[in-house]
C-alpha positions in Angstrom: 163.3 150.0 26.2 161.1 146.8 26.1 158.3 146.0 24.2 155.2 145.9 26.2 153.1 142.3 26.0 149.9 144.6 27.8 147.8 146.9 25.8 147.6 149.8 28.5 150.0 151.8 30.6 149.8 153.8 33.7 150.2 157.8 33.1 151.6 160.0 35.7 149.4 161.0 37.9 150.3 164.1 40.2 153.4 164.3 41.8 153.4 161.2 44.3 150.7 159.2 43.3 153.2 157.2 40.7 156.1 158.0 42.2 156.9 154.2 42.4 154.6 153.1 40.5 157.3 151.1 38.3 158.8 149.3 40.9 155.2 147.5 41.8 153.9 147.2 38.1 157.1 146.9 36.1 157.9 143.3 37.2 154.9 142.2 35.7 155.7 143.7 32.5 153.4 146.9 33.0 154.7 150.6 32.2 154.3 153.3 34.6 155.7 157.1 34.3 157.3 158.8 37.3 157.2 162.6 38.0 160.4 164.5 37.8 158.9 167.5 39.4 160.3 167.1 43.0 163.7 166.2 43.8 163.6 166.4 47.7 160.6 163.5 47.1 162.7 161.3 45.0 165.7 161.6 47.2 163.4 160.6 50.4 161.6 157.6 48.5 165.2 156.8 47.7 166.7 156.6 51.5 162.9 154.7 51.9 163.5 152.0 49.5 167.0 151.6 49.7 166.4 150.8 53.5 163.7 148.4 52.7 165.6 146.4 49.7 168.8 146.5 51.6 170.7 148.4 49.0 173.6 151.4 49.6 172.5 154.8 50.2 174.3 157.9 50.8 172.1 161.1 51.1 172.6 163.5 48.6 171.8 167.0 49.8 171.0 170.4 48.6 174.0 171.4 49.6 175.8 169.2 46.4 176.5 170.9 43.3 174.1 169.9 40.6 171.9 168.0 43.6 168.7 168.2 41.7 170.2 166.0 38.4 171.8 164.2 40.5 169.2 163.0 42.8 167.2 162.1 40.1 169.5 159.8 38.6 170.4 158.1 41.5 166.6 157.7 42.3 165.7 156.2 38.8 169.0 153.8 38.6 167.7 152.4 42.1 164.2 152.0 41.1 165.6 149.7 37.8 167.6 147.8 40.3 164.7 147.0 42.8 163.0 146.3 39.5 165.5 143.6 38.3 165.4 142.2 41.5 161.7 142.0 41.9 161.8 140.3 38.2 164.3 138.1 38.7 162.6 137.0 42.0 159.5 136.1 39.5 161.0 134.2 36.8 162.9 131.8 39.8 159.7 131.4 41.6 158.0 127.8 41.6 155.4 127.4 39.3 152.3 127.1 41.8 148.6 128.3 42.0 149.1 132.2 44.1 153.2 132.9 42.9 154.4 135.2 42.0 154.9 133.2 38.1 151.7 132.5 37.8 150.4 136.6 38.6 152.5 137.6 36.1 151.0 135.2 33.7 147.6 135.5 34.6 147.6 139.4 34.2 148.6 139.4 30.4 145.9 139.7 28.1 144.3 136.8 26.5 145.6 137.3 23.5 149.0 137.5 24.5 151.5 135.1 22.3 153.9 135.3 25.2 151.0 133.6 27.4 149.5 131.3 24.8 153.4 129.8 24.1 154.0 129.5 28.2 150.5 128.0 28.3 150.8 125.5 25.3 154.3 124.4 26.7 153.3 124.1 29.9 150.1 121.9 29.0 152.3 119.4 27.2 155.4 119.2 28.9 154.9 120.9 32.6 157.6 123.2 34.0 160.8 121.4 33.3 164.2 122.9 32.6 163.4 124.3 29.0 160.5 125.9 30.1 162.6 127.5 32.9 165.4 128.5 30.4 162.5 130.2 28.1 160.8 132.1 30.6 164.6 133.6 31.6 165.3 135.0 28.6 161.4 135.9 27.5 159.7 137.7 30.8 160.1 141.8 30.4 160.2 144.6 32.8 157.7 147.1 31.9 158.8 150.7 30.9 160.5 152.9 33.6 158.9 156.2 32.1 159.4 159.3 33.4 157.7 162.9 33.0 158.8 166.3 32.7 156.0 169.5 32.6 158.0 171.4 30.0 156.7 175.0 31.5 158.1 174.0 35.0 161.4 175.6 34.5 162.2 177.7 37.4 166.1 179.4 37.8 167.9 178.5 40.0 170.9 180.0 42.2 173.8 178.6 43.6 175.5 180.2 46.3 174.0 183.4 45.7 174.7 183.6 41.7 172.5 182.8 39.0 172.9 179.3 37.1 173.0 178.9 33.4 169.7 177.8 32.0 171.0 174.0 32.4 170.4 174.3 35.4 166.8 175.4 35.6 164.4 172.6 37.1 163.6 171.3 33.8 166.7 171.0 32.4 168.0 169.2 35.4 165.5 167.1 35.5 166.2 165.9 31.7 169.8 166.0 32.3 169.1 163.3 35.7 167.2 161.4 33.3 169.8 161.6 30.2 172.9 160.5 32.8 170.4 157.6 34.3 171.0 153.9 33.7 167.4 153.3 32.0 166.6 152.4 28.7 163.2 154.1 29.2 161.4 157.4 27.5 160.7 160.8 29.0 157.2 161.9 28.6 156.9 166.0 27.9 153.7 167.9 28.7 152.4 171.5 28.9 153.6 172.3 25.6 156.3 173.4 23.5 159.9 174.4 25.4 162.1 175.6 22.6 165.1 175.9 25.1 164.6 172.8 26.8 163.6 170.8 23.8 167.2 172.2 22.1 168.8 171.0 25.3 168.1 167.4 24.3 171.2 168.0 21.8 173.6 167.6 24.5 172.9 163.7 25.1 174.1 161.1 23.1 171.2 158.6 24.2 168.6 160.5 22.4 170.5 160.0 19.0 170.4 156.5 17.2 172.9 153.6 17.0 174.6 152.2 13.8 171.2 150.0 13.6 168.8 152.7 14.5 168.3 151.6 18.0 167.5 154.7 20.8 168.6 154.1 24.2 166.3 156.8 25.6 163.3 158.3 23.7 161.1 160.8 23.7 157.4 160.4 24.1 155.4 164.2 23.3 151.8 164.3 25.5 149.6 166.3 23.1 145.9 167.3 22.9 145.7 167.9 19.1 147.3 166.7 15.9 148.2 170.5 14.9 150.5 170.5 18.3 152.1 167.4 17.6 153.1 168.2 14.3 154.7 171.5 15.2 156.3 170.0 18.2 157.6 166.8 16.1 159.3 168.9 13.4 160.5 171.0 15.8 162.6 168.2 17.4 162.8 166.4 14.2 165.1 169.3 12.6 167.5 168.7 15.3 168.1 165.1 14.2 165.4 164.0 17.8 162.7 161.3 17.0 159.2 161.5 18.9 159.0 157.4 19.5 155.2 158.2 20.4 152.3 160.9 20.7 150.4 160.4 23.6 147.2 162.0 23.0 145.1 162.5 26.1 141.6 164.4 26.5 141.6 168.1 27.3 139.1 167.6 29.6 138.1 163.7 30.9 141.5 163.4 32.6 143.2 163.9 35.8 145.8 166.6 36.8 145.9 170.0 34.9 143.4 170.3 32.0 144.7 171.7 28.8 141.3 172.2 27.1 141.1 172.4 23.5 139.0 174.8 21.7 136.5 172.4 21.4 138.0 169.9 19.4 137.0 166.1 20.8 139.0 163.3 21.6 137.4 161.0 18.9 137.7 163.4 15.8 141.3 164.1 16.6 142.2 160.4 17.1 140.7 160.2 13.6 143.1 162.7 11.9 146.2 161.1 13.6 144.9 157.6 12.3 144.3 159.2 8.8 147.6 161.4 9.0 149.5 159.1 10.6 152.0 157.4 7.5 152.5 161.1 6.3 153.1 162.9 9.9 155.9 160.1 10.3 157.2 160.3 6.5 157.5 164.3 7.2 159.3 164.1 10.3 161.5 161.2 9.3 162.4 163.5 6.2 163.4 166.4 8.5 165.2 163.8 10.6 167.3 162.1 8.4 168.4 165.3 7.4 169.0 166.6 10.6 171.4 163.6 11.5 173.3 163.7 8.2 174.1 167.3 8.7 175.5 166.1 12.6 177.3 163.0 10.9 175.3 160.7 12.6 175.0 157.3 10.8 171.6 155.5 11.1 169.9 152.4 9.9 168.2 154.6 7.1 165.2 153.3 8.1 162.1 155.5 10.2 162.4 154.3 13.6 159.5 152.8 15.5 156.6 155.8 15.9 153.9 154.5 18.6 150.2 156.4 18.8 148.7 156.0 22.3 145.8 157.5 23.9 144.0 158.4 27.4 141.7 160.4 29.3 138.3 158.8 30.7 138.3 155.2 30.0 136.3 153.1 31.9 134.9 149.9 30.1 136.6 146.8 28.6 134.8 147.6 25.5 136.1 151.1 25.6 139.6 150.0 25.6 139.1 147.5 22.6 137.2 149.7 20.6 139.9 152.8 20.9 142.9 149.8 20.3 140.9 148.6 17.0 139.4 151.5 15.7 142.3 153.8 15.8 144.8 151.1 15.9 146.7 152.5 19.2 149.9 151.1 20.5 148.6 151.2 24.0 145.6 152.7 25.6 146.0 154.7 29.0 144.2 153.7 32.1 145.1 156.6 34.8 142.5 157.8 37.6 141.3 154.7 37.8 144.5 152.9 39.5 143.9 155.3 42.4 141.9 152.6 43.9 144.5 150.4 43.7 146.9 150.0 46.2 149.2 147.9 44.4 149.8 150.3 41.7 150.0 153.6 43.1 150.5 155.3 46.4 147.7 157.5 48.1 147.0 157.8 51.7 144.1 155.9 53.6 142.2 159.0 54.5 142.1 160.2 50.3 141.4 156.4 49.6 138.4 156.6 51.7 137.4 159.9 50.0 137.8 158.7 46.5 135.6 155.9 47.2 133.0 157.8 48.2 132.6 160.3 45.7 129.9 161.0 43.6 130.0 162.7 40.2 128.8 166.1 42.0 132.2 165.7 44.0 134.2 166.2 40.9 134.9 169.3 39.1 137.4 171.4 37.2 138.7 173.8 39.9 141.0 177.0 39.9 143.5 175.3 42.2 146.6 175.3 40.5 149.3 178.3 40.8 150.2 177.4 37.3 146.7 179.3 36.2 145.6 176.3 34.4 142.3 174.5 35.1 143.1 171.6 37.9 140.7 168.8 38.4 139.7 168.4 42.0 137.8 166.6 44.1 135.8 168.7 47.2 136.3 169.1 50.4 139.6 167.2 50.2 141.9 167.9 52.9 144.4 170.9 51.5 140.4 172.5 51.0 140.5 172.0 54.5 143.7 173.2 55.5 143.2 176.5 53.0 140.2 177.3 54.9 141.7 177.2 58.2 144.6 179.4 57.0 141.9 181.9 55.8 139.7 182.4 59.0 143.0 182.8 60.7 143.7 185.6 57.9 146.6 184.5 56.7 146.0 182.7 53.9 148.5 181.1 51.9 151.4 179.0 51.5 154.8 179.4 53.1 156.2 178.1 49.7 158.6 176.1 51.1 159.6 174.2 47.8 159.2 176.8 45.4 159.0 174.9 42.0 156.3 177.0 40.6 157.6 180.7 41.5 156.4 181.9 38.3 154.8 185.4 38.7 156.1 188.7 38.6 153.0 190.8 39.2 154.2 192.7 42.3 157.7 191.1 42.8 161.2 191.9 40.7 161.8 188.5 41.5 159.0 185.3 40.9 156.8 184.2 43.6 154.1 181.4 43.5 150.4 182.5 43.0 149.7 180.3 46.4 152.5 181.6 48.0 151.3 183.8 51.2 153.3 186.5 49.9 151.4 186.8 46.6 148.2 186.2 48.2 148.8 189.0 50.6 150.1 191.6 48.0 147.1 190.5 45.5 144.7 191.1 48.5 145.4 194.6 49.3 145.7 195.6 45.4 142.6 194.0 44.9 141.0 196.2 48.3 142.6 199.4 46.7 140.7 198.9 43.0 137.2 200.2 44.7 135.6 196.9 43.4 131.8 196.1 44.2 131.3 193.7 47.0 130.4 191.7 44.3 133.1 192.0 42.2 135.8 192.0 45.2 134.1 188.5 46.6 135.0 186.6 43.3 138.4 188.2 43.2 139.3 187.3 46.5 137.9 183.9 46.2 139.8 183.2 43.0 143.0 184.5 45.0 142.7 182.3 47.4 141.5 179.5 46.2 145.3 178.8 44.7 146.9 176.0 46.6 150.6 174.6 47.4 150.3 171.7 45.0 154.1 171.1 45.7 153.6 170.0 49.0 149.8 169.4 48.3 150.8 166.6 45.7 154.0 165.4 47.3 152.0 164.3 50.8 150.0 160.9 49.9 153.3 159.2 49.6 154.8 160.7 52.8 151.8 159.3 54.7 151.5 156.4 53.1 155.0 155.2 54.0 155.3 157.2 57.4 158.4 159.6 55.8 159.0 162.7 58.1 159.7 165.6 56.2 160.0 169.5 57.9 157.5 170.4 54.4 154.8 167.8 55.8 151.2 169.5 57.2 149.0 166.2 56.7 147.1 168.0 53.9 146.7 165.9 50.6 145.7 167.7 47.0 144.2 164.7 44.8 143.7 165.3 41.1 141.4 162.5 40.0 139.7 162.7 36.6 135.5 162.8 36.6 135.5 159.1 34.9 136.3 157.9 38.8 133.0 158.8 39.6 132.1 155.6 38.7 134.7 153.2 40.6 133.6 153.1 44.3 135.9 150.4 46.0 139.6 149.8 46.7 140.5 146.8 44.0 143.6 144.8 43.9 146.1 144.6 40.7 144.3 141.5 39.5 141.1 142.9 39.8 141.9 145.8 37.6 143.8 144.2 35.1 140.7 141.5 34.6 138.5 144.5 34.6 140.5 146.2 31.7 141.0 142.7 29.5 137.2 142.3 29.8 137.8 138.7 32.4 135.8 140.4 35.1 133.4 144.0 34.9 134.3 146.0 38.1 131.9 148.8 38.0 128.8 148.6 39.7 127.2 151.6 38.8 125.5 150.8 35.0 124.5 154.5 34.3 128.4 155.7 33.4 128.0 157.2 30.0 130.3 156.5 27.0 133.8 158.0 27.8 133.1 159.7 24.3 130.0 161.2 25.5 131.0 162.0 29.3 133.9 164.2 27.6 131.5 165.9 25.3 129.3 166.8 28.3 132.3 168.4 29.7 133.1 170.3 26.9 129.8 171.7 26.3 129.4 172.5 30.6 133.1 174.4 29.7 131.9 176.1 26.7 128.9 177.5 28.9 131.2 178.8 31.8 133.3 180.5 29.1 130.6 182.0 27.7 129.2 183.5 31.4 132.5 184.5 32.5 133.1 186.2 29.4 133.5 189.8 29.4 130.7 192.2 27.4 131.2 193.5 25.0 133.2 190.5 23.3 136.4 191.4 21.8 136.7 190.1 18.5 139.6 187.8 19.7 137.2 186.2 22.2 134.0 186.3 19.7 135.9 184.3 17.3 137.0 181.8 20.3 133.9 181.4 21.3 132.6 180.8 17.6 135.3 178.8 16.6 134.3 176.4 20.0 130.7 175.8 19.2 131.7 175.0 15.2 134.3 172.3 16.3 131.7 170.9 19.1 129.6 170.8 16.0 131.3 169.1 14.2 132.5 166.5 17.2 128.7 165.4 17.3 128.6 164.7 13.6 131.2 163.1 13.9 130.3 160.7 16.9 126.5 160.5 15.5 128.2 158.6 12.9 130.8 156.6 14.7 128.2 155.5 17.1 125.6 154.3 14.8 128.5 152.5 13.0 129.2 151.0 15.8 125.7 149.8 17.4 126.1 151.9 20.3 122.8 153.2 20.6 122.8 154.4 24.4 125.8 156.4 23.4 124.2 157.9 20.6 121.4 158.6 22.1 123.5 160.7 24.9 125.3 162.4 22.1 122.0 163.8 20.8 120.9 165.1 24.2 124.3 166.4 24.1 123.2 168.2 20.8 120.2 169.8 21.8 121.5 170.8 24.9 124.6 172.6 22.9 121.8 173.9 20.7 119.5 175.7 22.7 122.7 177.2 24.6 123.8 178.5 21.4 120.4 180.0 20.5 120.2 181.7 24.3 123.6 183.3 24.3 123.4 184.0 20.4 123.2 187.7 21.4 126.0 187.8 23.3 128.1 185.4 21.2 127.8 187.6 18.3 127.9 191.0 20.3 
């Protein structure tokens, strides 16, 4: 694993949007994350890039035993090979205006020690043999990290027989990464999966060598400190070290939104900062004991443990404030990179829609078949396809990929709630319940809004690279965070990175709220919706949830009032005060409902 010279990373986005981002970014020292959900897409991308770089390719069909893991390993190995080719080309490039070598150094932050050393020597001696040798040894690639959604762990069959759990989707993805040549990290998202976490014990690359080095590392994407502690302890007791806690905003992010109970990003990061040393020492004690029990020697020193954050960043000031205030090791910039074709993979039609979208176009949908809220943009091409099928009285997908078949409500074998089979059965059931017209309409809309993300989130890459597929429908699901409303044109990689580092401001609108204020606004809207959707009379559990949610929001507001005063951000403070009044009025107007 490398140590990036950049202070930002590009998180996983959807299935296709960062599927080849390391090929585009890692040669410039920028780290990014590949989704491991769809092995079919990974195999298609391997075939595409093998042809582009004239590399050997032999298809791994679904007729081959353990094909999912083998496809994943093979794609990751190919990505690593291509990144090395591109980085070597950069190292050997001539030093001239517009060259790839110049671009590598231009992208680095001005605070980079690597950049300072290079420029200092260059100004004194020019591009001589000594500096050439220095470039060969000092220029590094960004990390080629992978993401596994822990709950997408479908059981599988082979030749009509159910396979052991290690052949489940998430397990196979982990095996594919573990057996690849990469020295990088796996990002685990969507919560604790005990069986999957235990499976890490089967792979030596996750254990330290005699010097304490780890070839493959674990990153936990978490939404609060308690979750980090629970999951970190679970892994540490198995001799597995969490090398990074990646805190993500519950609502001010893209993709699936895992909302907290009103806990806000600032206070969560504050808790991490205050307890970071204690967290590390607690986990290291468990980790050391587990290694000793497994007879694995190590250096006796705690490995590095990073803290990073992501969710809704939009300015260099926010970037620098997070790094300084919470001593973060890196900050994730996600949705804004969807507008950077040099970094991510989005089809032309969707790019055009993203550029034109405004605040009202971004919303928290019920579209995911996983039953988790899903950030979305209105009137995308997948919306149009769903409406077309509804009008044909054929709602739902044919479910060609089956990565999300988790529901057994109407069938013995699990099926997907976005499938035509499930939606047909659900609609027939709803019509038999004697619901009022209003209730039936609401339930029907909720049922048919579920969409096939397995296809929708992969189509952008297939369209971008003109890759033929039997699953292609032309409809794209897109899942940007609401922060993208304030960026309205395509950007070069240089422009985006310059914006992050404060060298150029690409925001054309000046009415963008501070990222913490925006998240607070989103949580108040979420709380308002939670009250409206609560059945009366409230159960004790629901009443406790709403009361706790309100308390956490109030505590967060008090934290932000002090935070913005201390950091001299009057406009952000004013935004918090507006939110405070809105929350007060909301709570007062619904006090009888909440306490009922």
